[in-house]
N, C-alpha and C positions, 0 to 999 in steps of 0.2 A: 387848669381852667383856660389857660391860652391855647391849648389844643382844641378843646371844645369851641372855643370862639373861631378859631381859624378852620374848624370842620364846617362851622354854620356860615362863614363868609364864603368859604369854597363852593357850599351847596347854592348859596345865593349868586354866585358867580356863574355856576351852570345855568341857573335861571336866566343869568344876563346874555350867556352864550346863546341859549335858546331863542331870547327876545330880539337879539341883534342878527342871528344868522339862522336862516330857514331850513339849513340842511340838519339841525340838530333840534329835537323835539323833546321836551320833559313834560310829564303829565302834572306833577305837583310838587309842592316843596318837599314833601317827605320823601317822594322818589328822588329827588335831587339829593337830599340828605344820603340817601342809601347809594346814589350812583357815585357821590363823592367819596364815600368809604370805599366802595368798590375799585374805583380808579386809585385811591391811596394805596390799597392793599395789592393792586397789580403792579404799581410802581415799586412797591418794596420787594415783592416776592419776585415778580416775573421780569421785570425791566433789567434789574443787573445781569441776570442770565443772558438775555438778548444782547445787551450792550457788549458783554464779554465775547460772545460767540461771533458778533459782526465786527470786531475790532478791525480787520483788514479793510473791509468796505468802508467803515468809519473814516479810517485814515486817508483811503483813497478819495473821499468825498469830502475831506477837511472837516469832518464832523457833521455835516449836513444830514447824514443817514440818521443820526439821532432823532430829527423830526419826524422821520418814518416811523421809528420806534415809538415815539410818544404818541403818534396818530393811530398806531395799532393797539396801543394800550386803551386809548380813549374809546376806538371801535370794538374792541374786544369787551369792555364794561358795558356797551350798549347792547352787545350780544347775549350778555350774561343775565340781563334783567329785563323785565318789562316795564313799561312806562318811559324808558329812555332809548331813544332811538336815533341813530345816526344813519344818513341816506347812503353812505359808501365811503370808500378811503378818502376820497378828495375832500369830501364833508368832514371827516374826521380830522383830516389835516388842517383845514380851516378852523375848525373848531377847538382842536386842542392850541392852535397859535393864539386864539382869542382868549381861551381859558388860561393859558400860560400867561398873558398880559395881566390878566385879572389876578393871577397868583403871586405875580411879582409886586403889584400893587398892594395886596393884601399882606404879603411879607414885610414891606416897607412900612406899611401902616403899622404892625404890630410890633415891629422893631422900636418904633418911636414911642409906643405906649408904655 
């Protein structure tokens, strides 16, 4: 039940990102649900591989390259589906930063409950 609630809240967070930042557009709440699922799947399946492959550059940048990987996952999700559009890499970077803040707030909220 907690997983479904988190999924719903992350979809709402994606709508919040689109509302707060013009570089990200989402057509509907249904699209946001699907986008949250796709982002989650990419983060579980692809992100760990990218993190391992980019360990040297991540160490050189003191971990800041992980922001680039997160942005690429966000941007890739928008490329895999219609109704969810990110204008480009920099829009993905800003969008993923806002989405991450919402994610931290959602995690904190769910931990309290």
